[in-house]
Structure formats: C-alpha cells, structure tokens
N, C-alpha and C positions, 0 to 999 in steps of 0.2 A: 529844835533840836540843834546840840550846843557840838563844837568835838570833844574830843573824850582825852580830858586834860594830865592823863598821858602821850600823846598825841599815841595810842596804839590805832595799826589800820583794820576795819571793821571786815565781820566773819566774810567769807567770800556770799557765805548764805546768812544773810539777816532775817530770814523767820523759821528756823531750821533750832534747833529745840533741843538737847536729851533724852532719847525715851526716859529716862531715871533719875532725874538731880542727885537722890539716893545716891548710888552708887556709881556713879560716868562720872568718870572728868572730861573736863574739855577746859583745853589752854587756852584754845583758841577762841572761844568764844558761840555758839549756841548751835552748835552740832558736836558727836559725838567722830574722832580722828580714825578713817580709814589708809589702806593700803593704796598710794601712788601707779597705778596699778601697770604706769610704764616702766618699774624699777625693781616691784615685784619677781620677776621670770628670773631673773638676772641675780636678785639676792640672797633665792634659793638659790641658786646655782652655785654662785662662793660657798657663804657657810655653812651649805648640808650636801652639797656632794665634791668641794672641794675648784669648781671649776674656776679659773681664772684666779688661782692664789701662787702663791713668789714657790719656786722647787721649795723643795721641801716642808712647805706648811699641810696643814693636813689641816681638812675645813670642825674651823671652830664649832659646830652643833648639829653632833653629829647622830644624836636624841631624834633629828624628825627625819632619816631615814626611815622609807616604806618601812615596816619590817614582818608583815606581813601580805597576800590581797585585801584585806577590809581595811588595813591601815593606812591612809589616804596622811601622811609626813607634811605633803603640802599645807594639809587645808590646814591641820594642825600649826604650821610657823605661822601662815595669817595670823588662824586667828588668835595665838598665844602675843605674837607683836600686836594686838587689837585690843587684846582681854588689857593689854597692859596701859598700853596707851591711851585706854580709859578708866583706867583706876582709877580709885577717891585714893587723895595725897597720900593718907593716912595707907593705906595698902602698899605702898615703894616706899624701898632702901631708896632709894637716892631721885632725887630731879635737881638737873640744875638743866642755868637756858646762856648758851655760845652768845654771849655779848657783836662779834660779825657779823651773825645773819639769823642771828635772832632764835635759831631751833632747840627743842628744845629737848634734851636730854632723859630720862628714866630709868631704874638701872631696879633689877630685880634681886630679891635674897639667890640667885644663883647665878649672878654675877652677865646675865644678860643687858641689854640698852637696848632701846629701840629711840627712833632722830624720828623729831616730829620738824617736821618745815612749812609753814600755810595751809596747816592744816590739815596735811598727811605724810602717811609714813613714809620713810623713804631709806627706814635702816633698820633690819636686825639682828640683832649679835652677840656674843661673845669674847669680848677682848682677852689680851693676857698669851701667856702664862707674863709678860713685859710686856707691857707695863702690864697692872693688875685690873682690875676690870675699877676697881676705886683712886688705882691713878692713875686711868682712862680717864673715870669722869673727872678730876681731881685737875688736872689738862686743860681735859673740853671749858670746862666754869672762867679758866682763865685767857679765854682765847676772844 
C-alpha cells in the first residue's frame, strides 16, 4: 500500500462504504456522515429553540420546532442535516472547504448549511440576514 499522493488522512472506518454510491456522497472516504452525538443536542437547542443565542437574536431554524404531537422536529433536524451532508454534489447548492481545519461546508437551496469535520456533522444552521448564507460561504471558503 502506498501513501495518498495528496497526503489526505485515511477514513476512520477503512472497511465501510456508502449504502448507495449513486445517491450518497462520501467526502471523507468510505462511510456516510452522521451527527457527532456530543454536539447535536446543543446545536438543536441553539438554532431551533434559541438557547444560547445573543440577546435579541432569534432562532434561525424555527421550522424544526415540533408542530404537533406526531411531529418530531428534532428527528427532522437530524435527518435533514444528514441528508445534506450525504447528498450527491450535483444536488448541493454550494460546497466549500475551509483551509485552516479542512471542514467541509455544504449549503442547500434554502440557505441551510451543514458543517462536516472528521467525517462527522458538527453543525447545521441558517446564517443571515447579515451575513447572508452566500456571503457566509464566501467568507468561510477563504479561511
């Protein structure tokens, strides 16, 4: 076996593989992205419920609040983040990689952004209005 010519680190699960390579992306090689379980509760509470936001800031993803007893907003939040992280590139509005830490940011057509680091989803939110989601992606792509 030889070293990767780009110097990329190997996947944390070298024997894994996406379930359907025609519909799932695999930015880190060999397994679909899932949430970092140590961060999902905190991010849901902040971006959907508004906990931990600055004074005067509103939650940026209120569409994930439970609408009625049968609606599990937390599950939809988790599922939509994983869907965006694992969507084929042609279904993603925009993708950038941050230089300083190698994180991949993917944005959908609704301006929602998922952060992927070390094969795990670490954040899912909608920036704006200042900066707009597009400007946020521009800024992150140059860091």
